[in-house]
PQR file with spaces between the fields and no chain letter, atoms N, CA, C, O and H, PARSE charges and radii, in Angstrom:
ATOM       1  N    MET     1       3.840  -13.620    5.823 -0.4000 1.5000
ATOM       2  CA   MET     1       3.269  -12.993    4.778 -0.0000 2.0000
ATOM       3  C    MET     1       4.440  -12.651    3.913  0.5500 1.7000
ATOM       4  O    MET     1       5.532  -12.283    4.345 -0.5500 1.4000
ATOM       5  N    ASP     2       4.143  -12.794    2.737 -0.4000 1.5000
ATOM       6  CA   ASP     2       5.255  -12.428    1.513 -0.0000 2.0000
ATOM       7  C    ASP     2       5.589  -10.823    1.485  0.5500 1.7000
ATOM       8  O    ASP     2       4.663  -10.027    1.332 -0.5500 1.4000
ATOM       9  H    ASP     2       3.256  -13.093    2.385  0.4000 1.0000
ATOM      10  N    PRO     3       6.538  -10.506    1.591 -0.5600 1.5000
ATOM      11  CA   PRO     3       6.969   -8.932    1.416  0.2800 2.0000
ATOM      12  C    PRO     3       6.499   -8.534    0.173  0.5500 1.7000
ATOM      13  O    PRO     3       6.072   -7.380    0.117 -0.5500 1.4000
ATOM      14  N    ASP     4       6.470   -9.262   -0.927 -0.4000 1.5000
ATOM      15  CA   ASP     4       5.662   -8.661   -2.242 -0.0000 2.0000
ATOM      16  C    ASP     4       4.181   -8.624   -2.021  0.5500 1.7000
ATOM      17  O    ASP     4       3.561   -7.756   -2.635 -0.5500 1.4000
ATOM      18  H    ASP     4       6.817  -10.198   -0.881  0.4000 1.0000
ATOM      19  N    LEU     5       3.512   -9.452   -1.221 -0.4000 1.5000
ATOM      20  CA   LEU     5       2.143   -9.310   -1.059 -0.0000 2.0000
ATOM      21  C    LEU     5       1.901   -8.088   -0.032  0.5500 1.7000
ATOM      22  O    LEU     5       0.865   -7.428   -0.114 -0.5500 1.4000
ATOM      23  H    LEU     5       4.016  -10.157   -0.723  0.4000 1.0000
ATOM      24  N    MET     6       2.719   -7.853    0.774 -0.4000 1.5000
ATOM      25  CA   MET     6       2.588   -6.879    1.755 -0.0000 2.0000
ATOM      26  C    MET     6       2.720   -5.455    1.082  0.5500 1.7000
ATOM      27  O    MET     6       1.913   -4.533    1.195 -0.5500 1.4000
ATOM      28  H    MET     6       3.561   -8.390    0.841  0.4000 1.0000
ATOM      29  N    LEU     7       3.828   -5.459    0.403 -0.4000 1.5000
ATOM      30  CA   LEU     7       4.125   -4.287   -0.586 -0.0000 2.0000
ATOM      31  C    LEU     7       2.853   -3.747   -1.338  0.5500 1.7000
ATOM      32  O    LEU     7       2.439   -2.590   -1.268 -0.5500 1.4000
ATOM      33  H    LEU     7       4.484   -6.209    0.312  0.4000 1.0000
ATOM      34  N    VAL     8       2.238   -4.888   -2.151 -0.4000 1.5000
ATOM      35  CA   VAL     8       1.228   -4.646   -3.073 -0.0000 2.0000
ATOM      36  C    VAL     8      -0.028   -4.048   -2.411  0.5500 1.7000
ATOM      37  O    VAL     8      -0.692   -3.152   -2.932 -0.5500 1.4000
ATOM      38  H    VAL     8       2.574   -5.828   -2.208  0.4000 1.0000
ATOM      39  N    ILE     9      -0.321   -4.651   -1.142 -0.4000 1.5000
ATOM      40  CA   ILE     9      -1.418   -4.477   -0.433 -0.0000 2.0000
ATOM      41  C    ILE     9      -1.143   -2.887    0.433  0.5500 1.7000
ATOM      42  O    ILE     9      -2.075   -2.091    0.549 -0.5500 1.4000
ATOM      43  H    ILE     9       0.218   -5.379   -0.718  0.4000 1.0000
ATOM      44  N    GLY    10      -0.244   -2.695    0.794 -0.4000 1.5000
ATOM      45  CA   GLY    10       0.374   -1.317    1.243 -0.0000 2.0000
ATOM      46  C    GLY    10       0.062   -0.103    0.288  0.5500 1.7000
ATOM      47  O    GLY    10      -0.613    0.894    0.543 -0.5500 1.4000
ATOM      48  H    GLY    10       0.513   -3.341    0.700  0.4000 1.0000
ATOM      49  N    LEU    11       0.788   -0.468   -0.990 -0.4000 1.5000
ATOM      50  CA   LEU    11       0.309    0.509   -2.002 -0.0000 2.0000
ATOM      51  C    LEU    11      -0.920    0.728   -2.715  0.5500 1.7000
ATOM      52  O    LEU    11      -1.102    1.757   -3.366 -0.5500 1.4000
ATOM      53  H    LEU    11       1.337   -1.278   -1.196  0.4000 1.0000
ATOM      54  N    VAL    12      -1.879   -0.308   -2.610 -0.4000 1.5000
ATOM      55  CA   VAL    12      -3.369   -0.286   -2.962 -0.0000 2.0000
ATOM      56  C    VAL    12      -3.808    0.296   -1.872  0.5500 1.7000
ATOM      57  O    VAL    12      -4.663    1.103   -2.238 -0.5500 1.4000
ATOM      58  H    VAL    12      -1.732   -1.144   -2.081  0.4000 1.0000
ATOM      59  N    LEU    13      -3.696    0.327   -0.786 -0.4000 1.5000
ATOM      60  CA   LEU    13      -4.383    0.944    0.532 -0.0000 2.0000
ATOM      61  C    LEU    13      -3.945    2.538    0.470  0.5500 1.7000
ATOM      62  O    LEU    13      -4.753    3.424    0.748 -0.5500 1.4000
ATOM      63  H    LEU    13      -3.002   -0.329   -0.488  0.4000 1.0000
ATOM      64  N    ALA    14      -2.697    2.787    0.110 -0.4000 1.5000
ATOM      65  CA   ALA    14      -2.364    3.969    0.185 -0.0000 2.0000
ATOM      66  C    ALA    14      -2.888    4.969   -0.853  0.5500 1.7000
ATOM      67  O    ALA    14      -3.120    6.149   -0.591 -0.5500 1.4000
ATOM      68  H    ALA    14      -2.041    2.067   -0.116  0.4000 1.0000
ATOM      69  N    VAL    15      -3.039    4.446   -1.949 -0.4000 1.5000
ATOM      70  CA   VAL    15      -3.882    4.957   -3.182 -0.0000 2.0000
ATOM      71  C    VAL    15      -5.340    5.161   -2.802  0.5500 1.7000
ATOM      72  O    VAL    15      -5.887    6.225   -3.091 -0.5500 1.4000
ATOM      73  H    VAL    15      -2.850    3.487   -2.161  0.4000 1.0000
ATOM      74  N    LEU    16      -6.001    4.188   -2.164 -0.4000 1.5000
ATOM      75  CA   LEU    16      -7.422    4.312   -1.800 -0.0000 2.0000
ATOM      76  C    LEU    16      -7.516    5.345   -0.642  0.5500 1.7000
ATOM      77  O    LEU    16      -8.651    5.578   -0.226 -0.5500 1.4000
ATOM      78  H    LEU    16      -5.557    3.323   -1.930  0.4000 1.0000
ATOM      79  N    THR    17      -6.613    5.904   -0.148 -0.4000 1.5000
ATOM      80  CA   THR    17      -7.015    6.629    1.012 -0.0000 2.0000
ATOM      81  C    THR    17      -7.124    8.212    0.475  0.5500 1.7000
ATOM      82  O    THR    17      -7.710    9.123    1.059 -0.5500 1.4000
ATOM      83  H    THR    17      -5.691    5.714   -0.486  0.4000 1.0000
ATOM      84  N    ILE    18      -6.402    8.292   -0.794 -0.4000 1.5000
ATOM      85  CA   ILE    18      -6.382    9.743   -1.289 -0.0000 2.0000
ATOM      86  C    ILE    18      -7.756   10.191   -1.554  0.5500 1.7000
ATOM      87  O    ILE    18      -8.110   11.314   -1.194 -0.5500 1.4000
ATOM      88  H    ILE    18      -5.926    7.552   -1.268  0.4000 1.0000
ATOM      89  N    PRO    19      -8.611    9.326   -2.204 -0.5600 1.5000
ATOM      90  CA   PRO    19     -10.149    9.840   -2.293  0.2800 2.0000
ATOM      91  C    PRO    19     -10.759   10.119   -0.963  0.5500 1.7000
ATOM      92  O    PRO    19     -11.486   11.107   -0.856 -0.5500 1.4000
ATOM      93  N    SER    20     -10.534    9.347    0.064 -0.4000 1.5000
ATOM      94  CA   SER    20     -11.288    9.396    1.322 -0.0000 2.0000
ATOM      95  C    SER    20     -10.690   10.572    2.086  0.5500 1.7000
ATOM      96  O    SER    20     -11.424   11.036    2.959 -0.5500 1.4000
ATOM      97  H    SER    20      -9.943    8.544   -0.023  0.4000 1.0000
ATOM      98  N    MET    21      -9.428   11.174    1.915 -0.4000 1.5000
ATOM      99  CA   MET    21      -8.959   12.288    2.528 -0.0000 2.0000
ATOM     100  C    MET    21      -9.618   13.481    2.056  0.5500 1.7000
ATOM     101  O    MET    21     -10.194   14.277    2.798 -0.5500 1.4000
ATOM     102  H    MET    21      -8.832   10.797    1.206  0.4000 1.0000
ATOM     103  N    LEU    22      -9.492   13.612    0.462 -0.4000 1.5000
ATOM     104  CA   LEU    22     -10.208   14.683   -0.062 -0.0000 2.0000
ATOM     105  C    LEU    22     -11.587   14.730    0.266  0.5500 1.7000
ATOM     106  O    LEU    22     -12.021   15.828    0.616 -0.5500 1.4000
ATOM     107  H    LEU    22      -9.024   12.965   -0.140  0.4000 1.0000
ATOM     108  N    SER    23     -12.326   13.812    0.228 -0.4000 1.5000
ATOM     109  CA   SER    23     -13.823   13.760    0.486 -0.0000 2.0000
ATOM     110  C    SER    23     -14.061   14.495    1.990  0.5500 1.7000
ATOM     111  O    SER    23     -14.846   15.410    2.236 -0.5500 1.4000
ATOM     112  H    SER    23     -11.973   12.921   -0.056  0.4000 1.0000
ATOM     113  N    ALA    24     -13.151   13.819    2.909 -0.4000 1.5000
ATOM     114  CA   ALA    24     -13.186   14.439    4.492 -0.0000 2.0000
ATOM     115  C    ALA    24     -12.741   16.055    4.370  0.5500 1.7000
ATOM     116  O    ALA    24     -13.326   16.907    5.039 -0.5500 1.4000
ATOM     117  H    ALA    24     -12.513   13.075    2.709  0.4000 1.0000
ATOM     118  N    TYR    25     -11.884   16.320    3.648 -0.4000 1.5000
ATOM     119  CA   TYR    25     -11.619   17.734    3.712 -0.0000 2.0000
ATOM     120  C    TYR    25     -12.571   18.767    3.078  0.5500 1.7000
ATOM     121  O    TYR    25     -12.655   19.926    3.486 -0.5500 1.4000
ATOM     122  H    TYR    25     -11.409   15.629    3.105  0.4000 1.0000
ATOM     123  N    ALA    26     -13.353   18.214    1.949 -0.4000 1.5000
ATOM     124  CA   ALA    26     -14.349   18.800    1.258 -0.0000 2.0000
ATOM     125  C    ALA    26     -15.709   18.900    2.053  0.5500 1.7000
ATOM     126  O    ALA    26     -16.543   19.734    1.698 -0.5500 1.4000
ATOM     127  H    ALA    26     -13.285   17.272    1.617  0.4000 1.0000
ATOM     128  N    GLU    27     -15.931   18.111    3.062 -0.4000 1.5000
ATOM     129  CA   GLU    27     -17.091   18.028    3.947 -0.0000 2.0000
ATOM     130  C    GLU    27     -16.522   18.928    5.491  0.5500 1.7000
ATOM     131  O    GLU    27     -17.319   19.216    6.384 -0.5500 1.4000
ATOM     132  H    GLU    27     -15.254   17.434    3.350  0.4000 1.0000
ATOM     133  N    SER    28     -15.429   19.179    5.540 -0.4000 1.5000
ATOM     134  CA   SER    28     -15.304   19.945    6.628 -0.0000 2.0000
ATOM     135  C    SER    28     -15.072   18.826    7.953  0.5500 1.7000
ATOM     136  O    SER    28     -15.195   19.277    9.092 -0.5500 1.4000
ATOM     137  H    SER    28     -14.781   18.945    4.814  0.4000 1.0000
ATOM     138  N    ARG    29     -14.821   17.737    7.810 -0.4000 1.5000
ATOM     139  CA   ARG    29     -14.750   16.838    8.840 -0.0000 2.0000
ATOM     140  C    ARG    29     -13.381   16.011    8.939  0.5500 1.7000
ATOM     141  O    ARG    29     -12.710   15.706    7.953 -0.5500 1.4000
ATOM     142  H    ARG    29     -14.722   17.370    6.885  0.4000 1.0000
ATOM     143  N    PRO    30     -13.019   15.650   10.421 -0.5600 1.5000
ATOM     144  CA   PRO    30     -11.867   15.040   10.168  0.2800 2.0000
ATOM     145  C    PRO    30     -11.641   13.773    9.535  0.5500 1.7000
ATOM     146  O    PRO    30     -12.450   12.857    9.685 -0.5500 1.4000
ATOM     147  N    PRO    31     -10.533   13.638    8.790 -0.5600 1.5000
ATOM     148  CA   PRO    31     -10.020   12.285    8.091  0.2800 2.0000
ATOM     149  C    PRO    31      -9.771   11.079    9.019  0.5500 1.7000
ATOM     150  O    PRO    31      -8.652   10.566    9.004 -0.5500 1.4000
ATOM     151  N    ARG    32     -10.661   10.627    9.762 -0.4000 1.5000
ATOM     152  CA   ARG    32      -9.849    9.657   10.917 -0.0000 2.0000
ATOM     153  C    ARG    32      -9.866    8.446   10.094  0.5500 1.7000
ATOM     154  O    ARG    32      -8.785    7.857   10.125 -0.5500 1.4000
ATOM     155  H    ARG    32     -11.570   11.044    9.774  0.4000 1.0000
ATOM     156  N    ALA    33     -10.914    7.802    9.247 -0.4000 1.5000
ATOM     157  CA   ALA    33     -10.836    6.603    8.602 -0.0000 2.0000
ATOM     158  C    ALA    33      -9.538    6.743    7.663  0.5500 1.7000
ATOM     159  O    ALA    33      -8.618    5.929    7.754 -0.5500 1.4000
ATOM     160  H    ALA    33     -11.792    8.280    9.222  0.4000 1.0000
ATOM     161  N    ALA    34      -9.515    7.600    6.940 -0.4000 1.5000
ATOM     162  CA   ALA    34      -8.423    7.723    6.014 -0.0000 2.0000
ATOM     163  C    ALA    34      -6.981    7.800    6.728  0.5500 1.7000
ATOM     164  O    ALA    34      -6.035    7.249    6.166 -0.5500 1.4000
ATOM     165  H    ALA    34     -10.262    8.261    6.866  0.4000 1.0000
ATOM     166  N    ALA    35      -6.799    8.432    7.886 -0.4000 1.5000
ATOM     167  CA   ALA    35      -5.607    8.353    8.645 -0.0000 2.0000
ATOM     168  C    ALA    35      -5.271    7.010    9.054  0.5500 1.7000
ATOM     169  O    ALA    35      -4.127    6.568    8.945 -0.5500 1.4000
ATOM     170  H    ALA    35      -7.568    8.880    8.343  0.4000 1.0000
ATOM     171  N    ILE    36      -6.403    6.240    9.602 -0.4000 1.5000
ATOM     172  CA   ILE    36      -5.918    4.888    9.985 -0.0000 2.0000
ATOM     173  C    ILE    36      -5.662    4.080    8.861  0.5500 1.7000
ATOM     174  O    ILE    36      -4.834    3.197    9.084 -0.5500 1.4000
ATOM     175  H    ILE    36      -7.332    6.600    9.691  0.4000 1.0000
ATOM     176  N    VAL    37      -6.078    4.111    7.832 -0.4000 1.5000
ATOM     177  CA   VAL    37      -5.879    3.073    6.759 -0.0000 2.0000
ATOM     178  C    VAL    37      -4.578    3.733    6.174  0.5500 1.7000
ATOM     179  O    VAL    37      -3.747    2.884    5.854 -0.5500 1.4000
ATOM     180  H    VAL    37      -6.752    4.828    7.651  0.4000 1.0000
ATOM     181  N    SER    38      -4.228    4.908    5.975 -0.4000 1.5000
ATOM     182  CA   SER    38      -2.826    5.466    5.537 -0.0000 2.0000
ATOM     183  C    SER    38      -1.803    4.972    6.657  0.5500 1.7000
ATOM     184  O    SER    38      -0.697    4.691    6.197 -0.5500 1.4000
ATOM     185  H    SER    38      -4.903    5.599    6.236  0.4000 1.0000
ATOM     186  N    LEU    39      -1.917    4.845    7.739 -0.4000 1.5000
ATOM     187  CA   LEU    39      -1.020    4.400    8.889 -0.0000 2.0000
ATOM     188  C    LEU    39      -0.827    2.885    8.494  0.5500 1.7000
ATOM     189  O    LEU    39       0.331    2.510    8.309 -0.5500 1.4000
ATOM     190  H    LEU    39      -2.816    5.073    8.112  0.4000 1.0000
ATOM     191  N    ILE    40      -1.935    1.913    8.336 -0.4000 1.5000
ATOM     192  CA   ILE    40      -1.826    0.861    8.046 -0.0000 2.0000
ATOM     193  C    ILE    40      -0.994    0.646    6.836  0.5500 1.7000
ATOM     194  O    ILE    40      -0.003   -0.078    6.938 -0.5500 1.4000
ATOM     195  H    ILE    40      -2.876    2.217    8.485  0.4000 1.0000
ATOM     196  N    ALA    41      -1.309    1.229    5.638 -0.4000 1.5000
ATOM     197  CA   ALA    41      -0.463    1.322    4.420 -0.0000 2.0000
ATOM     198  C    ALA    41       0.816    1.625    4.580  0.5500 1.7000
ATOM     199  O    ALA    41       1.626    1.011    3.885 -0.5500 1.4000
ATOM     200  H    ALA    41      -2.114    1.816    5.555  0.4000 1.0000
ATOM     201  N    GLY    42       1.253    2.555    5.451 -0.4000 1.5000
ATOM     202  CA   GLY    42       2.527    2.947    5.758 -0.0000 2.0000
ATOM     203  C    GLY    42       3.375    1.865    6.610  0.5500 1.7000
ATOM     204  O    GLY    42       4.601    1.846    6.492 -0.5500 1.4000
ATOM     205  H    GLY    42       0.594    3.054    6.015  0.4000 1.0000
ATOM     206  N    VAL    43       2.769    1.049    7.389 -0.4000 1.5000
ATOM     207  CA   VAL    43       3.335    0.058    8.359 -0.0000 2.0000
ATOM     208  C    VAL    43       3.500   -1.056    7.191  0.5500 1.7000
ATOM     209  O    VAL    43       4.607   -1.571    7.037 -0.5500 1.4000
ATOM     210  H    VAL    43       1.773    1.064    7.485  0.4000 1.0000
ATOM     211  N    LEU    44       2.497   -1.401    6.435 -0.4000 1.5000
ATOM     212  CA   LEU    44       2.756   -2.552    5.367 -0.0000 2.0000
ATOM     213  C    LEU    44       3.824   -2.241    4.576  0.5500 1.7000
ATOM     214  O    LEU    44       4.574   -3.188    4.342 -0.5500 1.4000
ATOM     215  H    LEU    44       1.597   -0.983    6.560  0.4000 1.0000
ATOM     216  N    ILE    45       4.136   -1.083    4.050 -0.4000 1.5000
ATOM     217  CA   ILE    45       5.197   -0.799    3.210 -0.0000 2.0000
ATOM     218  C    ILE    45       6.462   -0.957    3.733  0.5500 1.7000
ATOM     219  O    ILE    45       7.350   -1.584    3.156 -0.5500 1.4000
ATOM     220  H    ILE    45       3.527   -0.314    4.239  0.4000 1.0000
ATOM     221  N    ALA    46       6.618   -0.241    5.145 -0.4000 1.5000
ATOM     222  CA   ALA    46       7.745   -0.279    5.617 -0.0000 2.0000
ATOM     223  C    ALA    46       8.161   -1.712    6.211  0.5500 1.7000
ATOM     224  O    ALA    46       9.336   -1.954    6.487 -0.5500 1.4000
ATOM     225  H    ALA    46       5.896    0.268    5.614  0.4000 1.0000
ATOM     226  N    VAL    47       7.333   -2.466    6.358 -0.4000 1.5000
ATOM     227  CA   VAL    47       7.695   -4.185    6.758 -0.0000 2.0000
ATOM     228  C    VAL    47       8.012   -4.549    5.892  0.5500 1.7000
ATOM     229  O    VAL    47       9.079   -5.161    5.945 -0.5500 1.4000
ATOM     230  H    VAL    47       6.378   -2.269    6.134  0.4000 1.0000
ATOM     231  N    ALA    48       7.256   -4.415    4.398 -0.4000 1.5000
ATOM     232  CA   ALA    48       7.744   -5.238    3.383 -0.0000 2.0000
ATOM     233  C    ALA    48       9.213   -4.647    2.820  0.5500 1.7000
ATOM     234  O    ALA    48       9.931   -5.392    2.154 -0.5500 1.4000
ATOM     235  H    ALA    48       6.389   -3.917    4.355  0.4000 1.0000
ATOM     236  N    LEU    49       9.562   -3.467    3.078 -0.4000 1.5000
ATOM     237  CA   LEU    49      10.865   -3.187    2.618 -0.0000 2.0000
ATOM     238  C    LEU    49      11.928   -3.557    3.582  0.5500 1.7000
ATOM     239  O    LEU    49      13.077   -3.698    3.165 -0.5500 1.4000
ATOM     240  H    LEU    49       8.979   -2.862    3.619  0.4000 1.0000
ATOM     241  N    THR    50      11.646   -3.725    4.828 -0.4000 1.5000
ATOM     242  CA   THR    50      12.741   -3.922    5.714 -0.0000 2.0000
ATOM     243  C    THR    50      12.941   -5.967    5.558  0.5500 1.7000
ATOM     244  O    THR    50      13.980   -6.597    5.756 -0.5500 1.4000
ATOM     245  H    THR    50      10.712   -3.610    5.166  0.4000 1.0000
ATOM     246  N    ASN    51      11.747   -6.462    5.206 -0.4000 1.5000
ATOM     247  CA   ASN    51      11.923   -7.905    5.131 -0.0000 2.0000
ATOM     248  C    ASN    51      12.496   -8.426    3.884  0.5500 1.7000
ATOM     249  O    ASN    51      12.948   -9.567    3.788 -0.5500 1.4000
ATOM     250  H    ASN    51      10.903   -5.951    5.046  0.4000 1.0000
ATOM     251  N    LYS    52      12.467   -7.551    2.912 -0.4000 1.5000
ATOM     252  CA   LYS    52      12.897   -8.075    1.537 -0.0000 2.0000
ATOM     253  C    LYS    52      14.595   -7.794    1.453  0.5500 1.7000
ATOM     254  O    LYS    52      14.996   -6.637    1.580 -0.5500 1.4000
ATOM     255  H    LYS    52      12.099   -6.624    2.990  0.4000 1.0000
ATOM     256  N    ALA    53      15.279   -8.585    1.297 -0.4000 1.5000
ATOM     257  CA   ALA    53      16.844   -8.265    1.253 -0.0000 2.0000
ATOM     258  C    ALA    53      16.978   -7.567    0.155  0.5500 1.7000
ATOM     259  O    ALA    53      16.531   -7.923   -0.935 -0.5500 1.4000
ATOM     260  H    ALA    53      14.953   -9.525    1.194  0.4000 1.0000
ATOM     261  N    GLY    54      17.660   -6.430    0.388 -0.4000 1.5000
ATOM     262  CA   GLY    54      18.054   -5.537   -0.659 -0.0000 2.0000
ATOM     263  C    GLY    54      17.210   -4.497   -0.915  0.5500 1.7000
ATOM     264  O    GLY    54      17.591   -3.460   -1.457 -0.5500 1.4000
ATOM     265  H    GLY    54      18.023   -6.140    1.274  0.4000 1.0000
ATOM     266  N    GLY    55      15.731   -4.768   -0.451 -0.4000 1.5000
ATOM     267  CA   GLY    55      14.738   -3.837   -0.840 -0.0000 2.0000
ATOM     268  C    GLY    55      13.986   -3.835   -2.159  0.5500 1.7000
ATOM     269  O    GLY    55      13.947   -4.845   -2.861 -0.5500 1.4000
ATOM     270  H    GLY    55      15.421   -5.611   -0.011  0.4000 1.0000
ATOM     271  N    TYR    56      13.365   -2.655   -2.505 -0.4000 1.5000
ATOM     272  CA   TYR    56      12.881   -2.635   -3.827 -0.0000 2.0000
ATOM     273  C    TYR    56      13.435   -1.420   -4.349  0.5500 1.7000
ATOM     274  O    TYR    56      13.864   -0.481   -3.679 -0.5500 1.4000
ATOM     275  H    TYR    56      13.397   -1.834   -1.934  0.4000 1.0000
ATOM     276  N    SER    57      13.392   -1.509   -5.580 -0.4000 1.5000
ATOM     277  CA   SER    57      13.872   -0.202   -6.491 -0.0000 2.0000
ATOM     278  C    SER    57      12.549    0.226   -7.219  0.5500 1.7000
ATOM     279  O    SER    57      11.734   -0.695   -7.266 -0.5500 1.4000
ATOM     280  H    SER    57      13.044   -2.272   -6.125  0.4000 1.0000
ATOM     281  N    ILE    58      12.097    1.509   -7.852 -0.4000 1.5000
ATOM     282  CA   ILE    58      10.981    1.937   -8.227 -0.0000 2.0000
ATOM     283  C    ILE    58      10.589    1.408   -9.276  0.5500 1.7000
ATOM     284  O    ILE    58       9.368    1.353   -9.426 -0.5500 1.4000
ATOM     285  H    ILE    58      12.758    2.258   -7.814  0.4000 1.0000
ATOM     286  N    ALA    59      11.463    0.850  -10.337 -0.4000 1.5000
ATOM     287  CA   ALA    59      11.519    0.198  -11.392 -0.0000 2.0000
ATOM     288  C    ALA    59      11.020   -1.200  -11.175  0.5500 1.7000
ATOM     289  O    ALA    59      10.551   -1.753  -12.170 -0.5500 1.4000
ATOM     290  H    ALA    59      12.455    0.894  -10.215  0.4000 1.0000
ATOM     291  N    GLU    60      11.040   -1.879  -10.026 -0.4000 1.5000
ATOM     292  CA   GLU    60      10.801   -3.225   -9.937 -0.0000 2.0000
ATOM     293  C    GLU    60       9.356   -3.421   -9.358  0.5500 1.7000
ATOM     294  O    GLU    60       8.795   -4.513   -9.262 -0.5500 1.4000
ATOM     295  H    GLU    60      11.421   -1.430   -9.218  0.4000 1.0000
ATOM     296  N    ILE    61       8.754   -2.027   -8.929 -0.4000 1.5000
ATOM     297  CA   ILE    61       7.310   -2.182   -8.502 -0.0000 2.0000
ATOM     298  C    ILE    61       6.364   -2.876   -9.560  0.5500 1.7000
ATOM     299  O    ILE    61       5.647   -3.828   -9.252 -0.5500 1.4000
ATOM     300  H    ILE    61       9.209   -1.140   -9.007  0.4000 1.0000
ATOM     301  N    PRO    62       6.412   -2.314  -10.870 -0.5600 1.5000
ATOM     302  CA   PRO    62       5.319   -3.120  -11.457  0.2800 2.0000
ATOM     303  C    PRO    62       5.456   -4.537  -11.748  0.5500 1.7000
ATOM     304  O    PRO    62       4.512   -5.241  -12.108 -0.5500 1.4000
ATOM     305  N    ASP    63       6.677   -4.951  -11.581 -0.4000 1.5000
ATOM     306  CA   ASP    63       7.142   -6.444  -11.542 -0.0000 2.0000
ATOM     307  C    ASP    63       6.529   -7.213  -10.588  0.5500 1.7000
ATOM     308  O    ASP    63       5.942   -8.273  -10.803 -0.5500 1.4000
ATOM     309  H    ASP    63       7.443   -4.380  -11.288  0.4000 1.0000
ATOM     310  N    VAL    64       6.695   -6.579   -9.356 -0.4000 1.5000
ATOM     311  CA   VAL    64       6.137   -7.200   -7.981 -0.0000 2.0000
ATOM     312  C    VAL    64       4.547   -7.290   -8.191  0.5500 1.7000
ATOM     313  O    VAL    64       4.034   -8.294   -7.695 -0.5500 1.4000
ATOM     314  H    VAL    64       7.173   -5.718   -9.181  0.4000 1.0000
ATOM     315  N    PHE    65       3.639   -6.343   -8.888 -0.4000 1.5000
ATOM     316  CA   PHE    65       2.368   -6.258   -8.859 -0.0000 2.0000
ATOM     317  C    PHE    65       2.058   -7.546   -9.777  0.5500 1.7000
ATOM     318  O    PHE    65       1.294   -8.434   -9.402 -0.5500 1.4000
ATOM     319  H    PHE    65       4.056   -5.528   -9.291  0.4000 1.0000
ATOM     320  N    TYR    66       2.663   -7.559  -10.903 -0.4000 1.5000
ATOM     321  CA   TYR    66       2.501   -8.642  -11.933 -0.0000 2.0000
ATOM     322  C    TYR    66       2.722  -10.213  -11.259  0.5500 1.7000
ATOM     323  O    TYR    66       2.004  -11.195  -11.450 -0.5500 1.4000
ATOM     324  H    TYR    66       3.285   -6.837  -11.208  0.4000 1.0000
ATOM     325  N    ARG    67       3.891  -10.120  -10.451 -0.4000 1.5000
ATOM     326  CA   ARG    67       4.006  -11.482   -9.719 -0.0000 2.0000
ATOM     327  C    ARG    67       2.988  -11.919   -8.686  0.5500 1.7000
ATOM     328  O    ARG    67       2.492  -13.036   -8.532 -0.5500 1.4000
ATOM     329  H    ARG    67       4.473   -9.322  -10.295  0.4000 1.0000
ATOM     330  N    VAL    68       2.777  -10.761   -7.989 -0.4000 1.5000
ATOM     331  CA   VAL    68       1.541  -11.034   -7.005 -0.0000 2.0000
ATOM     332  C    VAL    68       0.109  -11.452   -7.643  0.5500 1.7000
ATOM     333  O    VAL    68      -0.527  -12.425   -7.240 -0.5500 1.4000
ATOM     334  H    VAL    68       3.180   -9.855   -8.114  0.4000 1.0000
ATOM     335  N    ILE    69      -0.274  -10.682   -8.585 -0.4000 1.5000
ATOM     336  CA   ILE    69      -1.406  -11.006   -9.189 -0.0000 2.0000
ATOM     337  C    ILE    69      -1.316  -12.153  -10.097  0.5500 1.7000
ATOM     338  O    ILE    69      -2.371  -12.737  -10.343 -0.5500 1.4000
ATOM     339  H    ILE    69       0.244   -9.891   -8.912  0.4000 1.0000
ATOM     340  N    GLY    70      -0.277  -12.558  -10.614 -0.4000 1.5000
ATOM     341  CA   GLY    70      -0.035  -13.888  -11.411 -0.0000 2.0000
ATOM     342  C    GLY    70      -0.147  -15.001  -10.397  0.5500 1.7000
ATOM     343  O    GLY    70      -0.730  -16.047  -10.683 -0.5500 1.4000
ATOM     344  H    GLY    70       0.580  -12.084  -10.414  0.4000 1.0000
ATOM     345  N    ARG    71       0.454  -14.770   -9.105 -0.4000 1.5000
ATOM     346  CA   ARG    71       0.567  -15.932   -8.099 -0.0000 2.0000
ATOM     347  C    ARG    71      -0.761  -16.347   -7.770  0.5500 1.7000
ATOM     348  O    ARG    71      -1.089  -17.533   -7.817 -0.5500 1.4000
ATOM     349  H    ARG    71       0.927  -13.920   -8.873  0.4000 1.0000
ATOM     350  N    TYR    72      -1.636  -15.318   -7.399 -0.4000 1.5000
ATOM     351  CA   TYR    72      -3.177  -15.474   -6.842 -0.0000 2.0000
ATOM     352  C    TYR    72      -4.151  -16.021   -7.882  0.5500 1.7000
ATOM     353  O    TYR    72      -5.190  -16.587   -7.542 -0.5500 1.4000
ATOM     354  H    TYR    72      -1.370  -14.355   -7.361  0.4000 1.0000
ATOM     355  N    LEU    73      -3.784  -15.836   -9.207 -0.4000 1.5000
ATOM     356  CA   LEU    73      -4.714  -15.881  -10.238 -0.0000 2.0000
ATOM     357  C    LEU    73      -4.646  -17.423  -10.993  0.5500 1.7000
ATOM     358  O    LEU    73      -5.582  -17.907  -11.630 -0.5500 1.4000
ATOM     359  H    LEU    73      -2.940  -15.376   -9.484  0.4000 1.0000
ATOM     360  N    ASN    74      -3.281  -18.092  -10.764 -0.4000 1.5000
ATOM     361  CA   ASN    74      -3.098  -19.027  -11.296 -0.0000 2.0000
ATOM     362  C    ASN    74      -3.247  -20.183  -10.279  0.5500 1.7000
ATOM     363  O    ASN    74      -3.086  -21.348  -10.641 -0.5500 1.4000
ATOM     364  H    ASN    74      -2.521  -17.698  -10.246  0.4000 1.0000
């Protein structure tokens, strides 16, 4: 799998876990699903960072999103 795609999927999953965690805490239940998804997101981000030579900079992340979206829409 492409490191750019892994980074994008990991970041999207990480953002999607925030509402799930907040919902679980508001309802006083353990955030099991959110914890599993955040673990998967963390692994995807870590693998993407180690597979890309030189890693990613913060300023490069929007360009990575555009490249991945453009690659799969064209």
